[in-house]
N, C-alpha and C positions, 0 to 999 in steps of 0.2 A: 703124860706129865714125867718130865723127869726131875730128880730131885738130887742134891748133894749137900752134905754137911761138910763143912770146912771150919779148922781152929786159924784163928789170924797168927802170921808168925812174925808180922814187924814189931818191933821192939816197942815202937809208939804208938801202935795202932794203925787204922787206916787214914793217918792224915792225907796231906794235901798230895805228896808225890805217889805215895802206891796208890791212893786211891784215884788218881789222874791215869796212872797206867792201868789199872783194871779199869776203869768206866771208858777209857779209849778202846781196850780188848773187847769189851762188851757190846760197845757201839758197832765195831766191824764186824759182829758176828751176824748170821743171815737170818736171825732169830730173835725176837725179843725174850729178854733174861730179866727175873726176878730177883733182890737180894733181901733177905728179911732176917731181923734181929729181935729177938723176943716178941716174935709176932706179929711186927712192922713190916712189911714188904712194901718195896720200892723198886724204880726201873734202874737196872744194873748201868746203863748207860748215861745216867744224869749224875754229874759231879756232885751238885748241890744236894740231891735226894739222899745218896750213899752217903756224903759225910755228915748229913742230919740224923742218921741211923747212931752217930757216937760209938764208932766202933773200935774197942780197944784190943791191947794185945791180950792172946789166949781167948777172946770172945769167940764163941762158935755161931756161925752164920750160915742160913739156908740159900742154896742157890736153886733157882726154879727154871726152865725152860720147856718148850712143847716143839717138836718139830724131826725132822729126819736129822740132822747135825746135833741136837741137844747134847747126847753123850760126850762127844767131842769138843763142843764149846764148852762144857760144864768142865770137865777135865783141864781144859787150857786157862779157864778162869780160875778154877782151884788151885793150879799150879802156881798163880801169881800170887792169890792169897795165903798160899804155904810158902813164901817167900819173905825173908827177912831182909827187906829193902834198908833197913836201918843199920844192918850190918854192913854195908858194901861201902 
């Protein structure tokens, strides 16, 4: 199991737009990915599940995945979470 902790960069947290970009990328991954906040873990490909976590600016989340491509997948997803989409 590969794990990566990421701090949320978007100024308004993981609201609809950045959450959609994130979950679409997670859905395209060849392996299942989980995202967790405060110990609650959900399917990273589910927009409703991700939004239900109430992820705000500067929150830390933990991404986990298992498989041959886990490192690459988590690096890509972490990059999305580390981008402030509200600044664009």
